[in-house]
Structure formats: C-alpha cells, structure tokens
C-alpha positions in Angstrom: 0.3 0.0 -0.2 1.5 3.2 -1.3 1.7 6.1 1.7 1.7 9.6 0.9 4.8 11.4 1.9 3.5 12.7 4.6 5.8 13.6 8.5 4.8 11.1 11.0 8.2 11.6 13.5 8.5 12.8 16.9 9.5 16.3 16.7 11.5 18.5 19.7 9.3 21.7 20.1 10.3 25.3 21.9 7.3 26.5 22.9 7.4 30.0 25.1 6.8 28.1 28.5 8.4 29.3 31.7 9.9 25.7 32.7 12.0 25.2 30.0 15.0 24.4 32.8 14.0 22.2 35.3 14.3 23.9 38.9 17.2 22.5 41.4 14.4 21.2 43.8 12.4 18.7 41.2 9.4 20.4 41.5 7.2 22.9 39.1 7.4 26.4 40.9 3.7 27.4 39.6 0.8 26.2 38.1 1.6 27.7 34.7 5.3 26.7 34.2 4.5 23.8 31.6 1.9 25.7 29.6 1.9 28.8 27.3 0.5 31.6 29.8 -2.7 33.4 27.9 -4.9 36.1 29.6 -8.3 35.7 29.9 -11.2 38.2 30.4 -13.3 36.7 33.0 -17.2 37.9 33.9 -18.8 36.2 36.8 -22.6 36.6 37.1 -23.8 36.1 40.8 -27.2 37.1 40.5 -29.9 39.7 40.3 -32.3 41.4 42.6 -35.7 43.6 42.8 -36.3 43.0 38.9 -39.6 43.5 39.6 -39.5 47.1 40.8 -38.7 48.7 37.3 -42.3 48.2 36.0 -44.3 46.4 38.6 -45.1 43.0 36.7 -43.7 40.2 38.2 -44.0 37.8 35.0 -40.2 38.2 34.2 -38.0 35.2 33.1 -34.6 36.6 33.4 -31.3 35.4 31.9 -28.0 37.4 31.3 -25.9 37.6 27.8 -22.6 38.6 27.9 -21.3 40.1 24.7 -18.0 41.0 23.8 -17.9 41.8 19.7 -18.7 38.8 17.7 -18.7 36.4 21.1 -21.1 35.9 23.5 -22.6 33.9 26.1 -25.5 33.3 28.3 -26.8 32.5 31.3 -29.7 29.9 32.3 -33.3 31.0 32.2 -35.0 31.4 35.5 -39.0 30.8 35.2 -40.7 33.2 36.8 -37.8 34.8 39.5 -37.2 38.4 40.4 -34.0 37.6 42.4 -32.5 35.1 40.3 -29.2 33.5 41.4 -26.6 32.1 38.6 -23.0 32.1 39.8 -21.6 31.2 36.6 -18.5 32.6 34.9 -17.6 33.1 31.5 -13.9 33.6 29.7 -12.9 35.0 26.5 -9.2 34.2 25.3 -7.3 38.1 24.9 -6.1 36.6 21.5 -9.8 36.9 20.4 -9.7 40.3 21.8 -6.6 41.6 20.4 -7.5 39.9 16.6 -11.1 41.3 16.8 -9.8 44.6 18.0 -12.3 44.3 21.2 -12.8 47.8 23.5 -15.8 46.6 25.4 -17.8 43.9 27.3 -21.6 44.2 27.4 -23.6 42.6 30.2 -27.4 42.3 29.1 -30.4 41.7 31.3 -32.6 40.1 29.0 -36.5 38.9 30.0 -37.5 35.5 28.4 -41.0 36.4 28.4 -40.6 39.4 25.9 -38.5 37.8 23.6 -38.6 40.5 21.3 -37.2 43.7 23.6 -33.4 44.5 23.1 -32.8 44.0 26.8 -33.9 45.2 30.3 -30.8 46.0 31.5 -27.5 46.7 30.1 -23.9 47.3 31.7 -21.1 48.0 29.5 -17.6 47.7 30.4 -14.3 48.8 29.0 -11.6 46.2 28.9 -8.7 48.9 29.3 -10.3 49.8 32.1 -10.5 46.3 33.6 -7.8 45.4 36.4 -5.3 42.1 36.4 -5.7 39.8 39.0 -3.1 37.2 39.7 -3.3 33.3 40.9 -1.8 34.1 44.8 -4.7 37.2 44.9 -8.0 36.2 46.9 -10.8 36.2 44.7 -12.2 39.1 43.5 -15.2 40.4 45.4 -18.3 41.1 43.2 -20.4 44.0 43.7 -23.8 45.1 42.8 -24.1 47.3 39.8 -26.5 49.6 38.8 -28.0 48.7 34.9 -29.6 51.0 32.3 -32.7 50.2 30.6 -32.9 50.8 26.3 -34.0 54.4 26.9 -31.0 55.4 29.3 -32.4 55.2 32.2 -31.9 53.8 35.7 -33.0 50.3 35.9 -34.5 49.7 39.4 -32.9 46.5 39.9 -29.6 45.6 40.6 -27.1 42.9 39.0 -24.0 41.2 41.5 -21.3 40.8 39.3 -17.4 41.0 39.1 -14.8 41.3 35.7 -11.5 40.7 35.6 -8.5 39.6 33.8 -6.7 36.8 34.9 -4.6 33.2 33.1 -5.5 30.0 33.3 -4.1 29.5 37.1 -7.5 31.4 38.4 -9.3 28.9 40.0 -12.3 30.0 37.6 -10.6 28.9 34.8 -11.9 25.3 34.6 -15.6 26.1 35.6 -15.7 29.0 33.2 -17.8 28.9 30.2 -16.3 30.2 27.1 -17.6 32.6 24.9 -18.3 31.3 21.5 -19.0 33.1 18.0 -22.1 34.3 17.7 -22.7 32.0 14.6 -22.2 29.0 16.6 -25.3 28.1 18.0 -24.8 26.2 21.5 -27.7 25.7 23.6 -27.4 27.5 27.4 -28.2 23.6 28.8 -25.2 22.2 26.1 -22.4 24.7 27.4 -21.3 22.6 30.4 -20.3 20.0 27.7 -17.1 22.5 26.6 -15.6 22.6 30.3 -12.7 21.1 31.4 -13.2 18.3 34.0 -11.2 15.8 36.4 -12.7 12.1 36.7 -12.0 9.5 39.5 -12.4 6.1 38.6 -14.3 4.4 41.2 -12.6 1.5 43.4 -13.4 -1.8 41.8 -13.2 -4.9 43.8 -13.6 -8.5 42.6 -16.6 -10.7 43.7 -15.5 -14.2 43.6 -18.8 -16.8 44.1 -18.3 -20.4 44.3 -20.9 -22.5 44.0 -21.3 -25.3 47.0 -24.3 -27.1 47.1 -28.6 -27.1 47.2 -29.8 -28.5 49.9 -33.9 -29.9 50.7 -34.6 -29.3 47.2 -38.0 -30.7 45.5 -37.6 -31.6 42.2 -40.7 -32.4 40.3 -39.1 -35.4 37.5 -41.2 -36.4 34.8 -39.2 -39.6 35.3 -37.9 -40.7 38.7 -35.7 -43.3 37.5 -33.7 -40.8 35.2 -31.9 -37.6 36.8 -32.9 -34.6 36.7 -30.6 -31.5 34.9 -30.0 -28.6 37.9 -28.4 -25.7 37.0 -27.9 -22.3 38.5 -28.4 -18.8 36.7 -26.0 -15.9 38.3 -26.7 -12.5 37.4 -25.4 -9.3 38.6 -26.3 -5.9 37.0 -25.4 -6.6 33.2 -23.4 -9.4 34.0 -24.5 -12.9 34.1 -23.3 -16.5 34.6 -24.7 -20.1 34.1 -23.1 -23.2 36.3 -22.7 -26.4 34.4 -25.6 -29.1 33.9 -25.5 -31.4 37.4 -28.2 -34.3 37.1 -30.1 -34.8 40.2 -32.9 -35.9 41.9 -32.2 -36.5 45.7 -32.5 -32.7 46.0 -28.9 -32.2 46.8 -27.0 -31.2 44.0 -23.3 -30.3 44.4 -21.2 -28.2 41.7 -17.0 -28.1 42.1 -16.1 -25.6 39.5 -14.0 -23.0 39.4 -14.9 -19.3 41.2 -16.8 -17.3 39.1 -15.7 -13.6 39.3 -17.4 -10.4 38.8 -16.5 -7.2 38.8 -18.2 -4.7 41.2 -18.0 -1.0 42.0 -18.4 0.7 45.4 -20.5 1.9 46.8 -21.6 -1.8 47.3 -25.5 -1.3 46.4 -25.6 -4.3 43.4 -27.9 -7.8 44.4 -26.6 -10.8 43.1 -29.5 -13.0 42.1 -29.7 -16.6 41.6 -32.3 -18.8 39.8 -32.4 -22.2 40.2 -33.4 -24.0 37.2 -34.3 -27.4 35.8 -34.1 -28.8 32.4 -31.5 -27.5 29.4 -30.1 -24.3 28.9 -32.5 -24.2 26.2 -35.7 -25.4 27.9 -35.8 -25.1 31.6 -38.1 -24.0 34.3 -37.3 -21.9 37.6 -37.6 -24.1 41.0 -36.8 -20.9 42.7 -34.3 -17.8 43.3 -32.4 -15.8 45.6 -31.5 -12.8 46.3 -27.5 -11.7 48.1 -26.3 -8.0 48.5 -23.3 -7.6 47.3 -22.6 -5.5 50.6 -22.8 -8.5 53.3 -20.0 -10.2 51.5 -16.5 -10.3 53.8 -13.9 -8.8 52.3 -10.5 -9.8 52.4 -7.2 -8.9 50.4 -4.8 -12.1 51.6 -5.8 -14.9 48.8 -7.6 -16.6 52.1 -10.9 -19.3 51.6 -13.6 -17.0 51.6 -16.4 -18.2 54.3 -19.4 -20.0 53.3 -22.7 -18.4 53.3 -26.7 -20.0 53.2 -29.1 -18.3 52.3 -32.8 -19.5 51.4 -33.8 -20.3 48.3 -37.6 -18.7 47.6 -40.4 -19.4 45.5 -43.7 -18.0 45.1 -43.1 -16.4 48.4 -42.5 -19.6 49.7 -39.2 -21.5 51.5 -37.9 -24.1 49.0 -34.2 -25.1 49.9 -31.0 -23.2 51.3 -28.2 -23.0 49.1 -25.0 -22.9 50.3 -22.1 -21.0 48.4 -18.7 -19.3 49.4 -18.6 -15.6 48.1 -16.2 -12.7 49.1 -14.9 -9.6 48.2 -11.3 -10.1 47.1 -9.2 -7.0 47.0 -5.9 -8.3 46.3 -6.3 -8.3 42.9 -5.3 -5.4 40.1 -8.5 -4.7 38.1 -7.4 -4.4 34.5 -9.5 -1.7 32.9 -6.3 -1.1 30.1 -4.3 -3.5 27.8 -2.0 -5.0 30.4 0.9 -3.8 27.5 0.2 -0.2 28.4 -1.1 -0.5 32.0 -0.8 3.3 33.9 -1.3 1.8 37.2 -0.5 -1.8 39.1 -1.9 -1.6 42.8 -4.5 -3.8 43.9 -7.8 -2.5 44.5 -7.7 -2.2 48.5 -5.6 0.6 49.2 -3.9 -0.7 52.6 -1.4 -3.0 50.2 -0.8 -0.1 47.8 3.2 1.0 47.1 4.4 3.9 48.2 4.5 7.1 45.7 7.8 7.2 44.3 7.0 10.7 42.1 4.5 12.8 40.0 4.0 13.1 36.8 2.9 16.5 35.4 1.9 17.3 32.1 1.0 20.7 30.2 -1.5 20.0 27.0 -0.4 22.9 24.7 -2.2 22.6 21.6 -2.9 20.9 18.3 -2.0 21.7 14.6 -3.3 20.6 11.4 -6.7 18.8 12.5 -8.6 17.6 9.9 -12.0 19.0 9.4 -14.9 16.2 11.5 -18.2 18.5 10.3 -19.6 20.3 7.7 -18.3 24.0 7.0 -14.8 22.7 7.9 -15.6 22.9 11.5 -14.0 20.9 14.3 -14.4 21.0 18.2 -11.7 19.5 19.6 -10.9 18.5 23.0 -8.4 15.9 25.0 -8.7 13.1 27.1 -5.9 12.0 29.4 -5.7 9.0 31.7 -3.4 7.8 34.5 -4.3 5.2 36.8 -7.6 6.5 38.4 -7.5 9.7 37.6 -8.9 10.8 34.1 -8.8 14.8 32.8 -11.1 16.2 29.9 -9.6 19.6 28.9 -12.3 22.5 27.5 -13.5 22.0 24.3 -12.2 24.9 21.4 -15.1 25.2 18.9 -14.3 26.0 15.4 -10.5 25.7 15.5 -8.3 23.3 13.4 -5.9 24.6 15.7 -7.3 24.6 19.1 -5.0 26.0 22.3 -6.1 24.4 25.5 -2.7 25.3 27.7 -3.9 23.1 30.6 -2.0 21.4 33.3 -2.4 18.5 35.2 -0.7 15.6 37.2 -0.6 12.4 38.7 0.9 10.6 41.4 3.1 8.0 40.0 3.7 4.3 42.0 5.3 2.6 39.2 7.6 4.2 36.6 7.0 1.8 34.6 3.9 2.6 33.1 2.1 4.6 30.4 0.1 7.7 30.2 -3.1 7.9 27.4 -3.8 11.1 25.7 -6.2 11.0 22.9 -7.9 13.6 21.4 -12.1 13.8 20.3 -14.0 15.7 18.4 -17.1 17.0 20.3 -20.5 16.2 19.0 -22.8 16.7 22.0 -23.1 20.7 21.7 -26.5 21.0 19.9 -29.7 19.3 20.9 -30.7 17.7 17.7 -27.3 15.7 17.8 -27.8 14.9 21.3 -31.1 13.5 20.5 -30.0 11.6 17.7 -27.4 10.1 19.5 -24.3 11.2 18.0 -20.9 10.5 18.6 -17.4 12.1 19.5 -15.2 10.9 16.7 -11.7 10.2 17.6 -9.0 12.2 15.9 -6.0 10.6 17.6 -4.1 8.9 20.0 -0.8 9.0 21.7 0.8 7.0 24.4 4.0 8.4 26.9 6.7 5.5 28.7 7.5 7.2 31.8 10.6 4.9 32.0 12.1 6.0 29.2 12.1 9.7 30.7 14.8 11.0 32.5 13.5 12.2 35.9 13.5 15.8 36.4 13.9 16.8 32.8 11.1 18.4 31.0 10.3 17.2 27.4 8.7 19.1 24.6 7.4 17.0 21.8 5.3 17.7 19.0 3.1 14.4 18.7 1.8 13.2 15.2 -2.0 12.0 15.6 -1.8 8.6 13.3 -5.3 6.3 12.9 -5.3 3.5 11.0 -8.2 3.2 9.1 -9.6 0.2 6.9 -8.7 2.6 4.2 -4.9 2.9 5.1 -3.1 5.1 7.7 -3.9 9.0 8.1 -2.1 11.5 9.8 -4.9 13.8 11.9 -2.5 16.5 13.1 0.0 17.2 15.8 -0.6 17.4 19.4 2.1 19.5 21.9 2.6 18.2 25.0 5.3 19.5 27.6 5.6 17.4 30.7 8.2 16.1 33.3 8.5 13.2 35.7 9.8 13.6 39.2 11.4 11.0 41.5 13.4 11.9 44.2 14.8 8.3 44.7 15.9 7.9 40.9 17.7 11.4 40.5 20.9 10.2 39.5 21.6 7.2 36.7 25.2 6.4 37.8 24.5 6.3 41.4 20.8 4.7 41.7 19.9 3.9 45.0 19.4 0.4 46.9 15.7 1.4 46.7 15.7 1.3 43.3 17.3 -1.7 42.8 14.6 -3.4 45.1 12.2 -1.5 42.7 13.4 -3.4 39.6 13.2 -6.7 41.4 9.7 -6.6 42.7 6.9 -8.9 41.5 5.3 -6.0 39.0 1.6 -7.1 40.4 -0.1 -7.9 43.2 0.9 -11.0 45.1 -2.4 -12.4 44.6 -2.2 -13.0 40.7 0.6 -15.2 41.5 -0.8 -17.5 44.8 -4.0 -17.5 43.2 -3.6 -16.5 39.7 -6.4 -15.4 36.9 -7.3 -18.3 33.6 -6.7 -16.1 30.6 -10.8 -16.8 30.4 -11.4 -15.4 33.7 -9.1 -12.2 33.0 -10.6 -10.9 29.5 -14.5 -11.5 31.4 -13.0 -9.3 33.8 -11.8 -6.9 32.1 -15.0 -6.4 29.9 -17.1 -6.5 32.7 -14.4 -3.5 34.4 -14.8 -1.4 31.2 -18.6 -1.4 31.3 -18.7 -0.4 35.0 -15.9 2.6 34.3 -18.2 3.5 31.3 -21.1 3.6 33.6 -20.0 5.3 36.2 -18.5 8.1 33.4 -21.6 8.7 32.0 -22.9 10.0 35.6 -21.0 12.9 35.7 -21.5 16.3 34.3 -20.7 16.5 31.4 -20.1 12.8 30.9 -17.2 10.4 29.4 -19.0 8.9 26.7 -18.7 5.1 26.2 -16.9 5.6 22.7 -14.4 7.6 24.2 -13.9 5.1 27.1 -13.4 2.1 24.6 -10.5 3.9 22.7 -9.1 5.3 25.7 -8.8 1.7 27.1 -8.6 -0.4 24.1 -11.8 -2.6 24.5 -11.6 -3.9 21.1 -10.4 -7.5 21.1 -7.5 -8.4 19.2 -8.4 -10.3 15.6 -6.4 -11.8 13.1 -3.8 -9.7 11.5 -1.5 -9.9 8.6 0.0 -6.6 9.4 0.9 -7.7 12.5 1.8 -11.2 11.8 4.6 -9.8 9.8 5.5 -7.1 12.6 5.9 -9.7 15.3 7.8 -12.5 12.6 10.4 -9.6 12.0 10.6 -9.0 15.6 11.8 -12.2 16.3 13.4 -12.1 12.9 16.0 -9.5 14.4 17.0 -11.8 17.0 16.9 -15.4 14.8 19.5 -13.3 12.6 21.6 -12.1 15.8 22.4 -15.8 16.4 23.0 -16.8 12.6 25.6 -14.5 12.5 27.1 -15.7 15.7 27.0 -19.4 13.5 28.7 -17.7 10.9 31.2 -16.2 12.8 32.0 -19.7 14.1 31.9 -21.6 11.2 34.4 -18.8 9.4 36.8 -19.8 12.2 36.3 -23.6 12.0 36.8 -23.4 8.3 40.0 -21.1 8.6 38.6 -18.4 6.3 40.6 -15.7 8.1 43.9 -17.6 9.4 45.0 -14.4 11.9 41.4 -14.6 13.3 41.4 -18.7 13.7 45.0 -18.0 15.4 43.9 -15.9 18.0 40.9 -17.8 18.9 42.9 -20.8 19.2 45.7 -19.0 21.6 42.5 -17.7 23.9 41.3 -21.6 24.3 44.5 -22.4 24.9 44.6 -19.9 27.6 41.7 -21.1 29.2 42.7 -24.3 29.1 45.6 -23.3 31.4 43.9 -20.5 33.5 39.7 -22.1 33.6 39.2 -19.4 36.1 39.3 -16.3 33.8 36.8 -17.7 31.7 33.5 -15.8 33.4 35.2 -12.9 34.5 36.4 -12.5 30.8 32.5 -13.0 29.5 31.3 -10.5 31.7 33.9 -8.1 30.7 33.3 -8.7 27.3 29.3 -8.0 27.9 30.0 -4.8 30.0 32.1 -3.2 27.0 29.6 -4.5 24.6 26.9 -2.1 26.6 29.9 0.5 26.8 29.7 0.8 22.6 26.2 0.3 22.7 25.6 3.8 24.5 26.5 5.4 21.6 23.4 4.2 19.7 21.3 4.7 22.8 17.6 6.6 22.0 18.1 10.4 22.0 14.0 11.0 21.9 11.5 8.7 23.5 9.9 6.2 21.4 6.5 6.6 19.3 4.6 5.0 16.3 7.6 3.2 14.2 5.7 2.7 10.3 8.7 0.5 9.5 8.0 -1.5 12.2 4.5 -1.7 12.0 4.4 -2.7 8.5 1.5 -0.2 7.4 3.7 0.6 3.9 3.8 -3.3 3.2 -0.1 -3.7 3.9 -2.7 -3.8 1.3 -6.4 -2.3 1.7 -7.9 -5.6 1.5 -5.7 -6.8 4.6 -6.5 -3.8 6.5 -10.5 -4.5 5.9 -9.7 -7.9 7.2 -8.1 -6.4 10.6 -10.7 -4.3 11.2 -13.7 -6.9 10.3 -15.8 -7.6 13.3 -16.7 -10.6 14.4 -19.2 -11.8 12.9 -17.6 -10.6 9.7 -20.0 -8.2 7.4 -19.3 -10.6 4.7 -22.0 -12.6 2.8 -22.4 -16.4 2.3 -23.1 -17.6 6.1 -20.8 -20.9 5.8 -18.0 -18.9 4.5 -18.6 -16.4 7.3 -18.6 -19.0 10.3 -15.5 -20.7 8.7 -13.7 -17.7 8.2 -14.6 -16.2 11.8 -13.2 -19.5 13.5 -10.2 -19.3 11.4 -9.4 -15.6 12.6 -9.7 -16.3 16.0 -7.5 -19.3 16.3 -4.9 -17.7 14.4 -5.2 -14.7 16.3 -4.1 -16.7 19.6 -1.0 -17.7 18.0 0.0 -14.0 16.9 -0.4 -13.2 20.6 1.6 -16.1 21.5 4.1 -14.6 18.9 4.0 -11.1 20.2 4.5 -12.1 23.9 7.4 -13.9 22.7 9.1 -11.3 20.5 8.0 -8.6 23.9 10.2 -11.0 25.9 13.1 -11.4 23.7 13.5 -7.6 23.2 12.9 -6.8 26.9 15.8 -8.9 27.3 17.9 -7.3 24.4 16.9 -4.0 26.4 18.8 -4.7 29.4 22.2 -4.1 27.5 21.1 -1.7 24.9 20.3 2.1 27.4 16.4 1.7 26.3 16.3 2.3 30.4 18.9 4.8 31.8 18.0 3.3 34.9 18.5 -0.6 34.5 21.6 -1.0 32.5 23.6 1.0 34.9 22.1 -1.7 37.4 23.1 -4.5 34.8 27.1 -3.3 34.4 27.2 -3.4 38.3 25.8 -7.0 38.5 28.2 -7.9 35.8 30.8 -6.3 37.9 29.8 -8.0 41.0 29.3 -11.1 39.4 32.5 -10.8 37.7 34.3 -10.0 40.6 32.9 -13.1 42.6 33.6 -15.6 39.7 37.2 -14.6 39.9 37.8 -15.2 43.6 35.4 -18.4 44.1 36.4 -21.7 42.3 34.9 -22.5 39.6 33.5 -25.8 40.2 31.8 -24.4 43.1 30.0 -22.0 41.2 28.6 -25.0 39.2 28.0 -27.1 41.9 26.0 -24.4 43.6 24.2 -23.1 40.5 22.8 -26.8 40.0 21.6 -27.8 43.8 20.1 -24.2 43.0 18.5 -25.3 39.6 17.1 -28.7 41.6 16.1 -27.3 44.8 13.3 -28.7 46.3 9.6 -27.8 46.5 9.7 -26.5 50.2 12.4 -23.9 49.1 10.2 -22.8 45.8 7.8 -19.5 46.3 4.8 -19.0 44.4 6.3 -15.2 43.5 8.3 -15.0 40.2 12.3 -14.9 40.4 13.9 -11.5 41.0 15.1 -11.6 37.3 11.9 -12.2 36.0 10.4 -9.2 37.3 13.4 -7.4 36.3 12.9 -8.7 32.9 9.1 -7.9 33.1 9.7 -3.9 33.6 11.9 -3.6 30.3 10.6 -2.1 27.4 10.0 -3.7 23.9 9.3 -2.3 20.5 5.8 -3.3 21.5 5.4 0.5 22.7 6.1 2.0 19.2 3.6 -0.6 17.4 0.3 0.6 16.2 
C-alpha cells in the first residue's frame, strides 16, 4: 500500500513556557510553568435582585447575556424569578480580543417572556479599565451594579457581578464557560459539555463466587428413574453466569467449579440474583430464586478461603431450599481496565496494600495543529482526554478551530515508573440538542502514549506528537498534538548512582501477590476486564459533562485483538532480528572453524589455550566482554522518546484488503454464512497464535533492552551486577560455582515460592518495541 509523503516523525518543539529549565528542587514552581500563559477576560454573573421594581409586573423569566464583539454567551433562564442567582463565570481568550480589536464588553439583562425586546438592563465596561488579577490573589469580591435600560434610564433592579483579567491559574478557569462566536449556536444547557473536568474512576473489587450445594431441593421429575438436570443462573447487573448441569433427583445437587468472578464498583449497592433452574439451557423452568446483597460479602485481600454463606431459595413467597456458596470481595487483585501492555497502574484494589508513591508526573496540554475538519463547513470542536491510573482528565472544548489551544496543566501521582500515560483527541458532537437526541458520537481524532520508563527524572520534555490513525482505507495523519511534560522521582535522580531502593523496585513482582498465589486464567481475565470497562463507562456517564462510551472504549483499547496479517509480519520480523543475531554468531564460528580468516582463527586458538591452562578466568572474561558491549551500545542510546514506528508496524506493506480484514468485526460482515463461520473460526484461532508470537517477541526484546540503554536506570544496574558477578567468579573456584548453580536448579518444592524470581520481575519491567507499534 503506497503512503503519501507525510511527516510522521516525533518533533522537538520550543514553546514559550516558563519551565524551560528544571528547577533544582525537582518540582514545578507555579501552576503555569509547563504551559503557555494566556490572558483571559473573566466575567462572573452572581445574581440579580428586585427585578420587578422597574415596571411593577412579576412575570420575568430573566437571564443574562455577555457580549464582546462577535462573541457571546448566556446564563440559564429562570422562570418567574425576580431574584435569580446564577453564579456562572464566562471567559474570553485575550487572543480573540486582540484579533478582533474588541474594546468593550456588554452585560445584558434580558427577559425570556418579552423575547422581542432587546434588553431590560445593560452594563458596558471598557476592557482597558478592567484590572488584572494574579492566581496568588484572593477571589475578587463581586458588587452590585446599576443597569440602564434602552432609553438610558436607571434600571431599578441591580445585578451582582465581577470582571477581571486572569490566566489559566485562576481558580475560575476550569469552571468558566467560554464565549463563542454568535454564528456558532450552542444551547445554554449544552455549554457545560465544553468545560474541562477531572474524573476519578471508582474503586472496583473482584467478587468471587463459588457455588457449593443446594440442600433439600424438591425436584419434580417426569421419570423418577432418570436424574434431572439442575443448574444455577447468576446475574449481577448486566453480567450473568450459568453453572454446569448437574444430574440429581435427591434434592442435594453439588457443584465443583472454579470461582466465578464479577467486577463490583463501590458503593456496594448491587444485588446478586441466583435462580435455580431445572432442564436444559434452552428449555428449563425456575425452581426458586434468592437474592444476596453484595455489601454483605466479606472483604479479603490475602487470598484466604472465603467463608461459606447460606441463603434461602424462595418460590412464590414460600421457602424451597437452602443454597450454600462461598462468596467474598477480594481486594488483592489489580483490576485491569486498560490493555496490560500499556498499563498505567498496578496497585491492588485494597489501598492497604498499595506501594508507596515514588514521584509525580506533570503534563501541560499545549495545543494541536493541522486537525482535519470533522463536521460540515470545515468545523472541528476538539478536546483532549488523558488517563493515568484512576484519574481521568478532560480539557475544555475549543469550538470551531483546526488549531485549538488548550494550555492546561494536570498532574498525577506515580507508584511505578514502568507505566504509560494515554492522551487522545476527540471531536465534540454534544454541543447541539439535535445531535444529542440523534445519539451522535464523539469522533476520535488520534491517540498518543508516553512511557514514563523512558523518561529521565526531573527533565522537561517538549514534543509535537503526530496523531496517527490506522483506518480500513489506510494510514492517515490527523494532525499533531503539542505536549510539555515532566516526571519527578526523588529516589531516581541519579543515573550512575542509583539507590538500593531502585534495585529493590526493579526486582519486586510487577503485579500484586494475589496474581501469583491465585492466578487468573485467560478466560477469567478477559471476562473480568469486559465487566470493568462497562462499569467505568457507566460511572463516567453519570458525571457532568459525561465521558461517553466511545471515549472510554478508545482510551482503554476495548476492541479485542483479532487476526491481522500486518501484525503477524511485524511480530515475525521482531523475532527475526534475534534469529539473525544468532545466525551471525554461527556464521562467524563457522568461518573460524574453516580457517577462512587465518589470523582470527589463530587468535581464537590462543585464547582457548589460555582458558585451558587458566579456566578460572573464563567467566570474568565473559562478563568483561558484556560490559564492553554495553559501553559500545551507549552511542546508540535513543535520543528521543519512542513513538509510532511505521516501518516496524508494516503499514507500508499492507494492502487495503488486509486492513479491511483486520478491522472486520466478528461475526464477519461478508455474505455467505458458511464462509463467514469458517472464516471467523480461523481468525479467532490465528489471533491466539499471533498473540503468542507477540509475547515471545516482547520477551526477547526485553532481554535485549537490558544492554542497549533503553532504560537509563536498568542498564547501569546490569553493569554493576556484571561487575560484582565477575569479581565473585574470579575469587570463587569454578567448580564450586557450577555445583551451587546445579543445587539451585534442583532445589526442593519447600524452597520454591509462588512468586517469580527477581530476574523475571526485572525482565517484565523492561521496554520492548511493542511500545512503538500501532
């Protein structure tokens, strides 16, 4: 597939931000150091009083309209209220004021009953006379202002308001409703969809359920000589589970299955419904049902066996039998909402087992350039969403701009630096009543991922990231997103003198202990993750403004991975890099054996002769060569952070037909139902094999990353360990080392713990080329 010549490279930029150099204390001085400082005109409308005193009637439906040039905004309208209270703040970017040479701002008090009257009262302010307020100042006190009617007479009512010029550091900035062009019609109730917000994801627990037995169940069988099929249908919200069929006529059916896992969000107001059914899965009748409040389940976090609960099974308001089950709320697991490859947090649900905070990540969302027109008339209403851990942030929506400027600063606590932060850009389709009623969806524009592991601590990065979107029609650049960010970690400030705490952090298990003592099967994991994504989406939809389901799905990569020829080629090439390295070694060895280079062969013979007389120096020499290789690789250390690698992703060798296959849903959209079923079955099986190939390639690349400076902390630690190991091998006789190594490999079960070894934990934390793939 031919790709037009478009620049997809990551670019270093030099925005006019204050924090061009990191301060000595490793922290951000003010709230505007990582963003470009913009001035805004703020107008706060508090309320009005005594509106009926002007002409004596009491049929006012008052609202206030703020106008500055061709920009305007309005408050909500109160019905039959003579003393309304709005408490709304409006803002206008100073760039718009200078571009249109706006000199005054008008505050108009209007009556919705008399729609044809221009206004009831008016206040006109000269922008040059408005004072500037700094973020360190206290809130500006509002005051009662006198209005004038259309004839220039004094309006008897009064309007309480305040007006000032401030920056993004103003506490009213995130609550402000930005004035829009008068030809961009946004309903007053939809303006809230343009505001910036912070969302905190609910704490999600794992509900473990194990069905044990039903006692004294009355089973009516048509043929007593044939055992009836009994099963239990379990439902929790929209999640359901059906147990296996048990043949039983004595009224005491027993189950022996793995734990059923449900995702449950706090607060625990859900009801677990269990229905006892007789018959087959397709034809059955209900023998009784019972309800169990989730809040009555015991909370555990140490992997202990859950207690047994007994509940009454009821049918037609009468007691039928008792159901015994083991149920608990397990807080020892990390509940994955994201793709595990791009995880931003690995703490368990229970906060008592959280690891200590190691630092903070601060990011300024500056602006976007070159965005495509997503609506008719060449219009785009763009906003950003960023996620790290349980904290989601949403920037304000810049209306009708292909180069929106946000300049908003956010920060997150970091508990593990081997994590990713995800930033996406969307087009807002919720600004008009008609679109909302028709169920319009916010359109995704592009996504950026940043690995904290690749960042140097206490260094400010300023990059312009290309927004790349892979579509069935091919690869498309959707613009660029400019970011300024910084990772601060006091325990990792030194690269060449890492503390012992850093070494311990690298060797700790990457997941909570519950994942190793009671591991989840792949089926349990993916079923649980689907439930978590649904819970997150339901919770975010209750916020104002809501984060919509399409935004959640795109941020969390909810789409299941299917067969892709493109990814198969990419994974095969990743493995081929390692295989080619082995082939080169074998080729060199073969040339030495065949005396193709006499001088090289003689040198190898002399080295082997020396090792024969002094075998103790073999291992020290190997580790010395390893250190030399690492030092040589220092010149190839990455100069910039990783981003999308088009050559690695094989987007340039993929045909349109292969991309349509990659994006084809299951079941397939093709006709011919027989071909579709066979094709889908093949794709599901092939998708599993592709996943295994990708995991193998990732493990190989993580092993290589120990020596190629992709992690500026881990590589020096490896060098130090090689130096220590080389010294020990030069002192301890080789036969004792070999004996200890064999004894370690053959150690008994009592000496084997459930946790992975320290070098396995270290290896799992290493980056791979998967981070640069689409």
